[in-house]
MARLOMI-570278 format. One record per residue (C-alpha): residue in one letter; x, y, z. Coordinates in steps of 0.2 Angstrom, whole numbers, plus 2048, in hexadecimal, padded with zeros to 3 digits. Each point is the difference from the previous one (the first is absolute). Last residue first. Layout:
N
AXYZ/...
***
This chain:
466
R1E5F5D407/Q7F0804809/E8077FA811/E80E80D7FF/P7F480E7FD/A7F57FB80E/P7F07F77FB/R7F080A800/A7F47FA80E/L80181080A/R7FB80B7F2/D7F17F57FB/A7FA7FE812/L800813802/A7F78037F0/A7F37F3804/I7FD807811/T7FF8127F9/S7F47FC7F2/L7F47F480A/D7F280B802/P7F880C80D/E80A7F780E/D7F7800811/A7FB7ED7FF/L8127FC7FD/G806806811/R80C7F2802/V8058017EE/R803813801/R80B7FE810/A80A7F27F9/L8038097EF/E80581080A/A80D7F680B/T8087F87F1/E8018117F7/K80880880F/P80C7F1803/D8068007ED/G8017EE7FC/A8027EF808/V7EE7FB7FB/N8027EE808/A80980680F/T7F380E803/F7F27F47FE/K8077F380C/A80380D80D/D7EF8077FE/L7F87EF803/E80B7FD80F/I7FB811808/D7EE7FE7FB/G8007EF809/L8027EF7F7/P7F27F5805/R8017F080B/D7EE7FA800/P7FB8077F0/G8117FB7F8/G8108097FF/V80A7F480A/S7FB7EE7FC/G7F67F580B/P8007F8812/V813800801/R80B7F3807/G8137FE800/E8097F2808/I8137FF805/V8087EF801/R8117FD808/G8087EF7FD/G8128057FF/A7FF8087EF/L7EF8087FD/R7EF7FA7FB/L7F580F7FC/L7EE7FB801/V7F380A7F7/R7ED804802/G7F480B7F7/P7ED802802/A7F57FF7F0/D7F88107F8/A8087FE7EF/A7FD7EE800/V7ED800804/T7F77FB80F/G80E7FC80C/S80D7F3801/T7F77F380A/G7F37FA7F3/A80C8017F2/P80C7F3808/T811808801/V80D7FE7F2/V8117FF807/T80E80A7F8/R8127FE801/V80D80E7FE/R8127F9800/A8018027ED/A7FC812802/L81080280A/E80B7FB7F1/A7F580A7F4/V80381080B/E8137FC801/P8017FF7ED/R7FB8127FE/R7FA8027EE/L7EF805805/S80780F809/Q8088077F0/P7F07FE7F6/S7F680A80D/Y7F47F680B/T806805811/A8028127FA/L7ED802800/T8017FC813/V8017F180B/E809803810/G80D7F880C/D80C7FD7F2/L8057EE802/L7F17FA809/L7F480A7F4/A8097FA7F1/A7FE7EE806/V7ED802803/S7FF8087EE/W8097F17F8/P7F57F3809/L7F08097FD/S8038027EE/F7F380A7F6/K809811801/A80F7F67FA/D7F87FC7F0/Y7FD8127FD/P813803802/T8047F27F4/R8067EF800/P7FC7FB812/R80C7F4809/A7F87F9810/K7EF8017F7/R8067F47F3/E8057F280C/A7F080280A/P7F47FE7F2/E7F6807808/C80180D80E/V7F78107FA/I7F27FB7F6/A7FB7EE805/A805804812/S7F480E801/D7F07F67FD/P8077F380C/H80280C80E/V812801806/A80A7FA810/A8128067FE/V80F7F6805/V8118087FF/E80F7F5801/I812800806/V801812804/E81080480A/S8098077F1/V7F280D7FF/R805807811/V7F180280B/E7FF80C80F/H7EF7FF807/G7F480D806/R7F58007F1/L8077F37F4/A7F17F5801/E7F480F7FD/A80A8047F0/V7FE7EE7FB/A7ED800803/D7FE8107F6/L8097F97F2/T7F57F1801/V7F080B801/H8078097F0/M8017F07F6/L7EF8007F8/Q8018137FD/C80C7FD7F1/A80E80D802/P804812802/Y7FF7FF814/P7F680B80B/K7F07FD7F6/V7F0809804/T7F27F4803/I7EE8037FB/R7F37FD80D/T7F9812800/T7FB8007EE/E7F67EF804/W7F280B808/S7F27F8809/E7EF8097FE/G8018077EE/L7FF7EE7F9/G7FC7F480F/A7FE7F27F4/T8058047EE/V80C7F37FA/A7FA7F180A/G7EE8067FD/A8027FC7ED/D8027EE803/V8117F87FB/T8027F07F6/R8137FC7FE/G80D7FC7F3/A809811803/L8028067EE/A7F07F97F7/A7F47FE80E/Y80680F80A/L80080C7F2/G7F07FB7F7/H7FC7F07F6/P7F27FA80B/G7FD811806/E807807811/L80B80E7FA/V7FB8057EF/S7ED7FD803/D7FC8127FA/P8077FB7EF/G80880E7F6/T7FA80C7F3/A80880C7F5/G7F78117FE/A80E80D7FF/A7FF802813/A8027EE802/L8108007F5/R80780F80A/A7FD7F6810/A8087F17FA/L80F80A7F9/I803807811/G8007EF808/S80C7FA7F2/A80C80E804/S8007FC813/A8007ED7FE/F80F8017F4/G80A80C80B/P7FC7F580F/H8077F17F7/L80F8077F9/Q80B7FD80F/K7FB7EE800/T8087FE7EE/S811803808/A8087EF7FC/G8077F680F/T7FE7F07F6/S7F47F4808/L7F880D80B/F7FD80B7F0/E7F37F37FC/L7F480880B/L7F48057F2/G7F680F800/G7EE7FF7FA/A7F080B7FF/Q7FC8097F0/S7EF7F77FD/G7FB806812/A8038127FB/I7F27FF7F4/G7F47FA80D/L80680D80C/A7FD80D7F3/D7EF7FA7FC/V7FB801812/T807812800/R7F58047F0/D7F17FA809/A804809810/D8038117F8/L8118067FA/R80780F808/L8117FF7F8/L808800812/R7F47F3806/A8037F57F1/A813802800/V8017FA813/V7F47F27FC/A80A7FA7F1/A81080180A/S7F87F580D/M7FB7F37F3/V8118007F8/G8077FD811/C7F87EF803/S8097F67F3/M80F80C800/T803800813/A7FA7EE801/H8107FA7F7/L7FB7EF7F8/G8077EF802/R7F07F7805/T805800812/H8048137FE/F7EE8037FA/G7F87F780F/H80C80780D/P7F080680A/V7F17FF7F5/A7F480E805/A81080A806/A8048047EE/V7F08097FB/R7FF808811/C811807800/V7FF8067EE/T7EF808803/E802808810/Y8108097FB/G7F88067EF/A7F1808809/V80C80880C/A80B8067F2/A7F08077F7/A7FC80A810/L812807801/V8008057EE/E7EF80A803/A80780880F/G8108057F7/S7F68087F3/A7FE7F87EF/G8088097F0/V7F97F27F5/E8117FA7F9/E809803810/G7F47F580A/V8007F37F3/A8137FF801/L802802813/A7F17F5805/A8047F27F3/P813800806/L7FC801812/V7F37F1801/V80A7F37F7/A810801809/T7F7806810/A7F87EF803/H80E7F47FE/V7F67F0802/L8017F180C/G7ED801802/G8007FE813/A811807802/H7FD8117F7/T8128057FA/D8098107FF/D80E8057F4/F8127FB802/D8017F37F2/L80C80C7F7/A7F68017F0/H7EF801808/V7FD813800/L80A8027F0/T7F77F37F7/G7EF808804/T8078117FC/A8067FB7EF/L7F07F77FA/A7F580E808/A80980D7F6/A7FD7F77F0/V7ED7FE804/A7FE812805/S8088057F0/G810809800/R80980E809/E813803802/G80C80580D/T8077EF800/G8007FA812/L7ED7FC801/V7F77FF7EF/T7F480E805/A7EE7FF7FA/E7F48067F1/A80C8067F3/P7F77F77F2/G8097F17F9/G8127FA802/L8037EE800/G8128037FF/R801808811/A7F77F1808/V80C7F47F7/T80F809808/V7F8801811/A7FC7ED7FF/P8127FC7FB/A80880C80D/A7F87F780F/I8107FF80A/R8058117FA/T807804812/R7F7811801/G7F07F97F8/A8007F180C/A80380B80F/V7F280C7FA/A7F47F27FE/T8047F9812/G7FD811807/L7F08027F7/G7FA7F0806/D803805812/L7F78107FE/L7F17F87F8/H8007F380F/R80080E80D/C7F38097F7/A7F57F17FF/A8037FD813/E7FA812804/R7F07FE7F6/V7FD7F0809/E803807811/P7F580F7FC/P7F17F57FD/A7FB7FE7ED/G7F480D7FA/A8098027EF/P8007ED7FE/G7EE7FD805/P7F780F7F7/G7FD7F57F0/L80A7FB7F1/A80A7F3809/W7F07F9809/E7F67FE7F0/A80F7F87F7/L8047F480E/V7EE7FA801/R7FF7FE7ED/A8117F77FF/A7FB7F480E/T7F07FB7F7/M7EF806807/
***
């Protein structure tokens, strides 16, 4: 059987709904985190172009376009929500696949779930199927898509959204395989934004979510897709990752080992690949009083796959051109952490970006690429190490085994709730109610209350609408 066939039959079966309690809990935590980042993006209008286009697409009133008080087609709503979840780069990451899982699972689950009037339990099962799909499809070729200049979140996320939609639309296995085959022809997502600081990466999960729903609808209408879409000679891996992959690499342990529990919740609104370095800097400063004027040099050991994205070219990374550019600059982010003592959404505001003292300190951050064999299995799961060289010859070292928020160093419920509350920044009662309902998703009769709450909380403040 092909990987698509195995995935489809499992995703439509009892496995996702019967997942262990810790898996269902993890899925709810990630859906909550994703709604928080979506609300923050809606409130600040950072994804306004995608929301504007989604509203203009119109269509039947199937699903909520968050932050607008309006409804549109499920495809349009997913385009907006996918962009909103990812726009601040504060959404979760699966280290093995280096994909933003919730950014492609939540939009499809919310939009199609609203469209068909699914219960919370049905939506949760579809989300689990989607999480397992995107993480496994991406992790079969660690860093493979990124090496070829493609964003794995879009390349693999379209497959996940197709699975979520297929389950909620109650397609059979044959039609779901077709949906996966059709979705594969819509995979892509160029990383060229790294060269200019453009915001195209924000759109990728929106594209993937909308395209996955379209794929499922096309399959339901009779369109066909190749069942060898993943491992075939011209399939996803051969064409976009330049690798030959056995179907077993995607489906091994499916329903027994759960990737949903291995997704990292971000404590910093920036590229996951530099989180471990930020954690190492924070560890180095713990218990030490360091004045920025004392810092002669910061030396960071970085995984080679990370270096290509967040460290090079060094001269440009020290002076990012846009806020989104800064979110992919390890030297600039380290400098901001040293100066401010924290990295928050405000760190990457246009006003913050214009600070000359950050750029000056960023020029003193040097990265040393570690041999791949000694730096961890994959870049997003590698350990972190920094040396702070100070005036007078003093050297402070910081080491961490992995980034905070990952499966081995997870954020507790208190920290997750604090992140969610800060992102939402809305009415405390409505914020608490939304959190409670998402955590108890399986008990919701449908998505109407969750969607209405998220929609109201995501609306820009009057001063931000002008």
